[in-house]
Backbone bond lengths (Angstrom), bond angles and torsions (degrees), N, CA, C in turn:
res aa  C-N    CA-C-N  psi(-1)  N-CA   C-N-CA  omega(-1)  CA-C   N-CA-C  phi
1 X - - - 1.453 - - 1.526 111.59 -
2 X 1.375 114.64 -43.42 1.450 119.97 179.77 1.515 111.56 -64.00
3 X 1.336 116.17 -40.14 1.465 119.91 -179.95 1.523 111.09 -65.32
4 X 1.337 116.29 -36.16 1.469 119.97 178.06 1.527 110.81 -67.30
5 X 1.342 115.22 -39.80 1.472 119.98 178.27 1.525 110.70 -63.97
6 X 1.348 116.13 -43.64 1.465 120.28 178.91 1.514 111.59 -62.89
7 X 1.335 115.52 -38.30 1.466 119.99 179.32 1.520 110.54 -64.92
8 X 1.342 116.68 -40.50 1.459 120.77 178.68 1.519 111.15 -66.12
9 X 1.348 116.35 -40.56 1.446 120.50 177.91 1.514 111.67 -63.59
10 X 1.332 116.23 -42.20 1.459 120.87 178.80 1.526 110.81 -62.97
11 X 1.347 115.10 -39.04 1.462 119.80 179.14 1.531 111.08 -65.71
12 X 1.345 116.74 -39.89 1.468 121.12 178.50 1.518 111.64 -65.04
13 X 1.344 115.96 -40.55 1.459 120.71 178.20 1.527 110.34 -63.47
14 X 1.334 116.36 -43.25 1.452 121.15 179.47 1.533 111.27 -63.70
15 X 1.334 116.35 -41.09 1.465 120.57 179.56 1.528 110.91 -65.16
16 X 1.333 115.55 -41.33 1.466 119.95 177.76 1.509 111.50 -62.95
17 X 1.344 116.05 -42.39 1.455 120.50 178.48 1.509 112.79 -61.59
18 X 1.325 117.01 -42.93 1.460 121.61 178.95 1.526 110.71 -64.46
19 X 1.331 116.98 -39.00 1.467 121.46 179.18 1.531 110.35 -65.70
20 X 1.332 116.99 -40.04 1.467 120.37 179.93 1.530 111.20 -64.82
21 X 1.325 115.85 -41.08 1.468 120.23 178.06 1.530 110.00 -65.76
22 X 1.333 115.38 -44.55 1.469 120.59 177.77 1.529 110.75 -56.32
23 X 1.350 116.26 -47.65 1.467 120.11 -178.17 1.523 111.18 -65.44
24 X 1.323 117.63 -37.58 1.473 120.64 -179.46 1.519 110.83 -66.43
25 X 1.344 116.95 -41.64 1.461 120.27 179.59 1.521 109.89 -70.39
26 X 1.333 117.40 -39.02 1.477 120.20 177.31 1.518 110.51 -60.60
27 X 1.337 117.39 -41.76 1.448 120.61 179.60 1.535 111.15 -64.36
28 X 1.334 116.67 -38.72 1.468 120.22 178.09 1.531 110.78 -64.75
29 X 1.335 116.59 -33.40 1.468 120.86 177.01 1.531 110.24 -70.15
30 X 1.354 116.11 -44.41 1.468 119.98 179.73 1.530 110.46 -59.66
31 X 1.335 117.04 -40.56 1.460 121.37 -178.51 1.531 111.82 -82.13
32 X 1.325 116.41 0.16 1.459 123.09 179.12 1.534 112.91 62.54
33 X 1.342 115.61 27.02 1.462 119.49 170.59 1.531 109.92 -77.09
34 X 1.326 116.04 -25.94 1.460 121.71 173.90 1.523 107.87 -109.87
35 X 1.313 116.69 120.63 1.463 121.67 -176.92 1.525 111.57 -90.06
36 X 1.328 117.33 155.59 1.465 120.53 174.77 1.510 110.34 -54.53
37 X 1.337 115.23 136.59 1.458 120.66 179.46 1.507 114.67 90.96
38 X 1.338 119.00 -5.72 1.460 121.73 179.89 1.524 110.53 -65.64
39 X 1.344 116.37 132.05 1.454 121.71 179.45 1.524 110.30 -71.79
40 X 1.344 116.45 134.62 1.456 122.52 178.79 1.524 108.73 -126.88
41 X 1.319 116.50 82.64 1.467 119.28 -177.99 1.524 109.88 -76.98
42 X 1.316 116.19 146.44 1.453 120.44 -179.73 1.529 111.47 -59.20
43 X 1.322 117.05 -39.00 1.461 120.25 -179.00 1.527 111.19 -66.59
44 X 1.340 116.33 -42.85 1.474 119.05 179.43 1.524 111.52 -65.33
45 X 1.349 116.39 -43.68 1.464 120.60 178.27 1.523 110.46 -62.42
46 X 1.342 115.72 -43.09 1.471 120.92 179.22 1.512 111.74 -61.46
47 X 1.342 116.33 -44.91 1.463 120.33 -179.98 1.529 111.52 -66.10
48 X 1.332 116.31 -40.17 1.461 120.39 -178.09 1.510 112.09 -62.55
49 X 1.351 116.19 -41.69 1.455 121.54 -176.77 1.533 113.02 -99.37
50 X 1.347 114.86 2.50 1.468 121.47 178.28 1.538 112.23 57.52
51 X 1.338 114.77 48.55 1.461 121.32 177.98 1.527 108.89 -131.68
52 X 1.320 115.50 170.88 1.450 120.40 179.51 1.536 110.73 -71.97
53 X 1.334 115.88 161.31 1.460 120.52 176.34 1.524 110.71 -63.06
54 X 1.319 117.10 -29.22 1.469 120.46 178.24 1.519 111.06 -62.68
55 X 1.339 116.58 -44.79 1.467 119.78 177.91 1.522 111.20 -67.23
56 X 1.341 116.15 -40.44 1.465 119.58 178.05 1.524 110.30 -60.70
57 X 1.348 115.53 -41.93 1.476 120.23 -179.78 1.527 109.91 -62.71
58 X 1.332 117.57 -41.44 1.475 121.51 -179.86 1.523 110.46 -62.28
59 X 1.321 116.63 -41.36 1.478 120.68 179.98 1.524 110.54 -65.43
60 X 1.320 116.91 -43.62 1.462 120.98 -178.79 1.538 110.42 -67.44
61 X 1.342 115.72 -36.65 1.469 119.55 177.89 1.515 110.41 -64.21
62 X 1.349 116.81 -41.42 1.471 120.65 179.13 1.531 110.30 -62.32
63 X 1.337 116.47 -39.38 1.471 120.61 178.52 1.521 111.50 -68.41
64 X 1.330 115.78 -31.34 1.469 118.55 177.63 1.519 111.18 -68.85
65 X 1.330 117.64 -33.98 1.478 121.71 175.87 1.528 110.68 -63.18
66 X 1.342 116.31 -31.01 1.453 120.98 179.86 1.528 112.64 -84.98
67 X 1.330 117.08 -4.01 1.447 120.08 179.11 1.522 113.61 83.36
68 X 1.351 117.49 10.37 1.454 120.61 -177.08 1.524 112.70 -94.11
69 X 1.321 115.73 -20.29 1.463 121.33 -179.91 1.516 108.05 -130.09
70 X 1.320 114.36 139.90 1.466 121.23 176.61 1.523 108.48 -107.60
71 X 1.329 116.95 123.14 1.469 121.17 178.45 1.520 108.60 -104.10
72 X 1.323 116.65 118.13 1.456 122.83 -176.23 1.525 110.58 -111.86
73 X 1.317 115.00 133.33 1.461 120.61 -178.41 1.530 110.56 -59.87
74 X 1.309 115.06 132.70 1.477 123.65 177.98 1.530 113.70 67.21
75 X 1.327 117.52 2.39 1.463 120.12 179.44 1.524 112.38 -121.07
76 X 1.333 117.10 -28.79 1.453 120.14 178.82 1.501 113.54 105.85
77 X 1.313 115.74 -158.45 1.468 122.51 -175.56 1.537 111.05 -107.98
78 X 1.320 114.57 144.10 1.464 121.28 179.82 1.520 108.61 -139.21
79 X 1.344 116.77 150.81 1.455 119.85 169.89 1.523 106.90 -59.77
80 X 1.321 116.96 132.29 1.469 121.75 -172.81 1.535 111.43 -59.14
81 X 1.317 114.61 152.07 1.468 122.88 -179.54 1.528 107.20 -123.87
82 X 1.342 117.25 81.23 1.481 119.58 -173.02 1.520 112.95 -63.54
83 X 1.309 115.79 141.01 1.458 121.76 177.83 1.532 109.46 -77.74
84 X 1.341 118.70 165.34 1.464 120.11 175.92 1.538 112.65 -56.08
85 X 1.333 117.33 -37.30 1.458 119.96 179.80 1.527 111.05 -66.96
86 X 1.339 116.71 -41.32 1.465 120.56 176.14 1.525 110.50 -61.51
87 X 1.329 116.02 -39.73 1.475 120.75 179.69 1.525 109.92 -60.16
88 X 1.327 116.29 -44.92 1.480 119.56 179.56 1.526 110.46 -62.64
89 X 1.335 117.12 -39.69 1.454 119.91 -179.71 1.522 112.36 -66.08
90 X 1.337 116.79 -35.10 1.459 120.87 178.94 1.521 109.93 -63.19
91 X 1.330 117.36 -45.70 1.459 119.82 -178.64 1.524 111.72 -74.70
92 X 1.320 117.35 -27.85 1.467 120.77 172.93 1.517 109.36 -64.43
93 X 1.336 117.01 -42.00 1.458 120.92 178.67 1.514 110.99 -63.76
94 X 1.326 116.19 -38.93 1.474 119.26 178.89 1.529 111.28 -64.44
95 X 1.329 116.80 -38.64 1.468 119.40 178.64 1.533 111.89 -65.56
96 X 1.328 116.00 -32.04 1.465 120.03 179.03 1.527 111.63 -76.16
97 X 1.326 116.29 -37.13 1.454 121.33 -169.35 1.527 114.30 -90.92
98 X 1.335 117.39 -43.76 1.462 119.25 -168.17 1.531 115.35 -67.63
99 X 1.347 120.39 -35.53 1.470 117.72 175.28 1.527 112.19 -60.58
100 X 1.332 116.94 -38.17 1.464 120.76 177.52 1.514 111.97 -65.52
101 X 1.340 116.75 -41.80 1.454 121.08 176.52 1.525 110.13 -61.23
102 X 1.325 115.86 -42.83 1.466 121.17 -178.94 1.538 110.25 -60.09
103 X 1.327 116.95 -44.66 1.478 119.94 -179.24 1.538 110.88 -64.26
104 X 1.337 116.07 -40.69 1.469 119.34 179.00 1.523 110.65 -65.59
105 X 1.337 115.91 -39.97 1.467 119.95 179.67 1.522 109.93 -66.65
106 X 1.327 117.71 -42.05 1.464 121.92 -178.90 1.528 111.70 -62.01
107 X 1.333 116.72 -32.17 1.462 120.57 -179.52 1.519 111.90 -70.43
108 X 1.338 117.23 -20.92 1.464 121.55 -175.87 1.533 113.23 -112.62
109 X 1.318 116.91 -7.66 1.465 120.90 -168.42 1.526 112.12 -68.47
110 X 1.329 115.40 145.83 1.462 121.85 179.73 1.537 109.39 -118.25
111 X 1.316 115.73 172.19 1.464 119.67 177.55 1.526 111.23 -62.22
112 X 1.342 116.21 -36.14 1.473 120.49 177.07 1.523 110.89 -64.20
113 X 1.338 116.03 -38.59 1.474 120.24 179.53 1.529 110.36 -64.14
114 X 1.332 116.08 -43.85 1.476 120.60 177.87 1.521 109.62 -59.46
115 X 1.334 116.00 -43.07 1.457 120.30 -179.59 1.532 110.60 -63.02
116 X 1.337 116.92 -41.12 1.470 120.91 178.58 1.535 111.71 -64.74
117 X 1.338 115.98 -39.05 1.463 119.49 177.50 1.524 110.65 -64.49
118 X 1.309 116.84 -40.93 1.474 119.98 179.77 1.534 111.13 -69.01
119 X 1.318 116.93 -34.84 1.465 119.62 175.74 1.520 110.88 -64.74
120 X 1.326 116.41 -39.66 1.461 120.82 175.81 1.519 110.34 -62.33
121 X 1.329 115.76 -39.41 1.461 121.57 179.48 1.543 110.26 -65.49
122 X 1.326 116.76 -39.97 1.460 120.48 177.81 1.525 111.25 -62.71
123 X 1.340 115.92 -41.60 1.457 120.02 178.88 1.525 110.70 -64.96
124 X 1.326 116.06 -40.54 1.468 120.95 177.16 1.530 110.18 -60.66
125 X 1.345 116.36 -43.91 1.446 120.61 178.83 1.519 112.61 -64.27
126 X 1.331 116.88 -39.64 1.456 121.03 178.05 1.529 111.03 -62.16
127 X 1.319 116.01 -43.19 1.463 120.40 -178.59 1.523 111.68 -67.49
128 X 1.347 116.09 -31.49 1.469 119.65 178.93 1.526 111.55 -64.04
129 X 1.351 116.60 -27.50 1.459 119.71 -178.93 1.522 112.71 -84.10
130 X 1.328 116.85 -9.98 1.453 120.21 179.82 1.532 110.60 -92.49
131 X 1.320 115.13 162.79 1.467 119.82 -179.05 1.519 109.59 -118.05
132 X 1.327 114.06 163.32 1.452 119.45 176.83 1.520 110.94 105.21
133 X 1.333 114.62 158.61 1.453 121.67 -176.04 1.545 111.90 -64.38
134 X 1.350 116.44 -38.51 1.461 119.10 -177.79 1.521 110.88 -63.06
135 X 1.351 115.88 -45.56 1.469 119.76 178.80 1.526 110.87 -64.80
136 X 1.324 116.63 -38.84 1.460 121.05 -179.16 1.538 110.49 -63.37
137 X 1.319 116.55 -43.24 1.466 120.71 178.99 1.531 110.69 -63.80
138 X 1.322 116.03 -41.50 1.466 119.94 179.79 1.525 110.03 -65.49
139 X 1.322 116.95 -37.19 1.466 121.37 178.79 1.520 110.68 -63.74
140 X 1.349 115.45 -43.94 1.470 120.52 179.06 1.517 110.28 -60.22
141 X 1.349 115.97 -43.33 1.464 120.02 179.68 1.533 110.33 -64.52
142 X 1.334 117.46 -45.13 1.466 120.80 179.55 1.519 111.34 -60.02
143 X 1.324 115.59 -37.81 1.460 120.64 179.66 1.533 110.81 -64.24
144 X 1.325 116.55 -44.62 1.461 119.84 177.47 1.507 112.06 -67.78
145 X 1.355 115.79 -33.77 1.465 119.98 -179.19 1.529 111.97 -62.65
146 X 1.328 117.84 -28.06 1.475 120.20 177.03 1.520 110.13 -59.34
147 X 1.341 116.82 -47.29 1.467 121.59 -179.54 1.530 110.53 -68.21
148 X 1.332 116.22 -36.92 1.474 119.57 -179.85 1.531 111.45 -70.83
149 X 1.330 116.88 -33.11 1.465 119.46 177.99 1.529 110.57 -66.82
150 X 1.331 117.19 -40.38 1.456 119.33 176.43 1.525 110.85 -62.07
151 X 1.347 116.47 -38.91 1.471 119.85 178.17 1.525 110.37 -64.40
152 X 1.330 116.52 -40.12 1.464 120.22 178.19 1.518 111.01 -64.28
153 X 1.335 116.81 -40.18 1.467 121.44 -179.34 1.525 112.19 -67.25
154 X 1.333 116.77 -21.28 1.467 120.08 178.86 1.520 111.66 -66.13
155 X 1.348 116.07 -22.19 1.470 119.71 -179.50 1.511 114.16 80.38
156 X 1.346 116.87 6.27 1.459 121.38 -178.84 1.527 108.95 -106.73
157 X 1.329 116.45 103.08 1.465 120.95 -175.83 1.531 112.15 -63.46
158 X 1.339 116.87 -32.77 1.464 120.48 -179.72 1.522 109.32 -66.88
159 X 1.317 117.41 -45.20 1.464 120.79 179.41 1.536 111.08 -67.46
160 X 1.321 116.10 -31.60 1.455 119.62 178.30 1.536 110.02 -63.75
161 X 1.343 116.52 -45.46 1.464 119.73 178.39 1.538 110.77 -65.40
162 X 1.324 115.98 -37.36 1.454 120.13 178.45 1.521 110.57 -63.41
163 X 1.333 116.60 -41.01 1.454 120.28 178.88 1.528 111.44 -67.21
164 X 1.319 117.44 -35.22 1.467 120.50 175.89 1.527 109.97 -58.13
165 X 1.330 115.50 -42.59 1.460 119.63 178.15 1.528 111.32 -66.85
166 X 1.331 117.01 -44.35 1.455 120.40 -178.29 1.524 112.20 -65.03
167 X 1.328 116.94 -40.54 1.467 120.41 177.90 1.528 110.61 -64.07
168 X 1.322 116.18 -43.88 1.469 119.63 179.75 1.525 111.44 -64.78
169 X 1.336 116.59 -42.13 1.454 119.62 -179.85 1.536 111.22 -70.04
170 X 1.322 116.20 -32.86 1.479 119.97 174.56 1.525 109.88 -62.61
171 X 1.329 116.95 -39.52 1.467 120.63 179.77 1.519 111.01 -63.15
172 X 1.337 116.44 -38.60 1.479 119.92 175.27 1.509 111.01 -61.46
173 X 1.328 115.62 -45.09 1.463 120.75 -178.80 1.532 110.71 -63.57
174 X 1.330 116.68 -44.37 1.470 120.40 179.77 1.522 110.73 -63.81
175 X 1.329 117.36 -39.40 1.458 121.58 178.14 1.535 110.72 -60.49
176 X 1.323 115.87 -36.47 1.472 120.58 -177.76 1.513 113.12 -82.62
177 X 1.328 116.39 -43.78 1.469 120.56 -166.13 1.540 114.36 -116.86
178 X 1.339 117.72 -5.69 1.462 119.76 -178.15 1.533 111.37 -65.36
179 X 1.328 115.95 140.50 1.455 120.89 -176.19 1.525 113.20 -103.40
180 X 1.339 117.47 -13.43 1.459 119.75 -179.94 1.501 110.11 -139.27
181 X 1.334 116.66 165.32 1.466 120.88 179.04 1.513 111.31 -72.15
182 X 1.336 117.43 -9.20 1.473 120.13 -178.07 1.508 112.97 -92.97
183 X 1.351 117.28 7.41 1.455 118.58 -171.53 1.519 113.96 -77.28
184 X 1.335 118.55 -6.08 1.464 118.08 -179.73 1.517 111.02 -66.50
185 X 1.312 118.95 -45.51 1.464 123.06 -178.93 1.512 109.15 177.37
186 X 1.339 117.08 151.69 1.460 120.53 178.55 1.519 110.35 -87.63
187 X 1.331 116.66 114.02 1.465 121.50 -176.37 1.527 110.83 -60.63
188 X 1.330 117.39 -46.58 1.465 120.10 -177.82 1.531 110.97 -65.65
189 X 1.326 116.84 -30.64 1.466 120.99 179.83 1.529 110.69 -67.52
190 X 1.332 117.08 -36.00 1.458 120.63 174.56 1.524 110.43 -59.02
191 X 1.345 115.58 -45.03 1.461 120.49 179.58 1.510 112.63 -61.71
192 X 1.331 116.28 -40.59 1.479 120.54 178.66 1.532 111.14 -63.59
193 X 1.326 116.19 -38.11 1.466 120.63 -179.93 1.528 110.11 -66.07
194 X 1.340 116.58 -43.82 1.468 120.23 178.94 1.527 110.46 -61.59
195 X 1.344 116.91 -43.44 1.464 120.80 -179.80 1.513 111.49 -62.11
196 X 1.321 117.47 -39.14 1.473 121.12 178.81 1.514 111.24 -66.94
197 X 1.324 116.50 -40.05 1.464 119.99 177.08 1.523 110.02 -63.78
198 X 1.332 116.06 -45.32 1.467 121.43 -178.69 1.523 111.10 -62.56
199 X 1.330 116.64 -33.76 1.460 120.73 178.69 1.510 113.63 -86.72
200 X 1.339 116.29 8.16 1.472 122.30 179.98 1.522 112.62 58.66
201 X 1.346 116.22 31.26 1.467 122.30 176.15 1.532 107.86 -98.97
202 X 1.325 116.52 73.47 1.465 120.32 -169.82 1.526 112.61 -69.29
203 X 1.339 117.18 -38.73 1.462 118.81 177.92 1.533 110.54 -60.76
204 X 1.329 115.30 -42.68 1.470 120.04 179.05 1.533 110.43 -66.44
205 X 1.326 116.92 -40.30 1.458 120.48 179.10 1.545 110.59 -60.77
206 X 1.329 115.70 -41.38 1.475 119.86 179.42 1.525 111.03 -66.53
207 X 1.322 116.13 -40.65 1.467 119.83 177.81 1.527 110.76 -64.41
208 X 1.319 116.47 -39.87 1.465 120.72 177.81 1.532 110.68 -64.47
209 X 1.328 116.45 -38.09 1.472 120.16 177.99 1.518 110.12 -64.80
210 X 1.310 117.84 -43.00 1.464 121.40 178.79 1.520 110.97 -63.72
211 X 1.325 116.27 -41.97 1.466 120.90 176.64 1.521 110.54 -61.70
212 X 1.302 115.04 -42.87 1.466 122.45 -179.31 1.536 110.67 -59.82
213 X 1.316 117.04 -47.51 1.475 121.36 179.78 1.519 110.24 -64.89
214 X 1.347 116.26 -41.65 1.461 121.19 178.10 1.542 110.79 -62.10
215 X 1.343 115.90 -37.46 1.460 121.41 179.44 1.531 110.79 -63.40
216 X 1.325 116.72 -42.31 1.466 120.83 178.09 1.530 109.23 -63.06
217 X 1.353 115.60 -47.89 1.467 119.60 -176.49 1.521 111.12 -65.44
218 X 1.351 117.51 -32.92 1.461 120.25 -178.14 1.527 112.46 -64.91
219 X 1.323 116.53 -21.87 1.458 120.43 179.63 1.518 112.98 -82.05
220 X 1.329 116.75 -2.51 1.457 120.60 -178.18 1.532 110.61 -92.09
221 X 1.305 115.72 142.25 1.473 121.23 173.15 1.513 107.47 -100.89
222 X 1.348 115.44 96.92 1.465 120.78 -174.46 1.525 112.59 -105.01
223 X 1.331 115.50 23.80 1.475 118.79 177.48 1.514 110.45 -69.27
224 X 1.332 114.35 139.35 1.468 118.83 175.05 1.525 109.36 -68.37
225 X 1.296 116.04 137.78 1.467 120.34 179.86 1.511 110.13 -114.37
226 X 1.311 115.66 130.42 1.461 120.63 179.10 1.523 109.22 -75.70
227 X 1.317 116.14 129.93 1.460 120.58 179.34 1.514 109.97 -76.34
228 X 1.327 116.63 133.82 1.465 121.95 -179.43 1.517 111.27 -100.20
229 X 1.292 115.27 152.58 1.454 121.11 172.03 1.515 109.62 -77.00
230 X 1.323 116.47 171.09 1.462 121.07 -176.87 1.519 111.24 -59.60
231 X 1.313 117.30 -46.08 1.470 121.42 -177.92 1.523 111.26 -64.15
232 X 1.354 115.63 -46.11 1.458 120.03 -178.99 1.531 112.10 -62.96
233 X 1.325 115.98 -36.49 1.446 120.75 -179.01 1.518 112.89 -61.23
234 X 1.361 116.48 -34.33 1.460 120.47 -177.13 1.524 112.49 -95.14
235 X 1.342 116.58 -0.42 1.459 119.95 176.32 1.511 111.17 -92.53
236 X 1.352 117.63 -7.02 1.464 121.75 -178.37 1.518 110.77 -69.19
């Protein structure tokens, strides 16, 4: 009986470790510290987090289920490199999902929640005025956190996890296809959405959310590019 209990405890510890590694790598992707196509070897991940290759493999496999990591036979794992079509599907999913999340959140929201959202907005605004890669990464994370906080306020844990995946995959797409430094999210648009929720203008809040998502997607260059041969590439 004791051996079975110890085995279960060891399994729980291993699962927790894999989840922590998964969350840390996901956060690095959201902040664009890890770029699409970056190699993620099990040995490097294991050494970085001081865990076995088995735990590293479990974390990478979990990220592959979320579409954030691509595992290729005989080559290993890489940060995913979404195609233009995948990018369009990600933003299509956000347009379908986020207005519903917003309505659920608005039905449960409190004055303290509104205050927390505005504090997050203030931090986002402060980071926008700073320069440097560290501030930029923090701004990107704060921007995504706005959408994740609304998902958390909805009270639906499944949708919250789904939004974590969508925000992370959106960050990959923006890193690949974004044309300006403003493509992470519109700061003023977040404020407009909060004001509409606070004023109980839910239809307007949903329309603002749809506009906001469309604004992010409009900054992406999703044109298909024809691959050139070596000779053609140097004749340009």
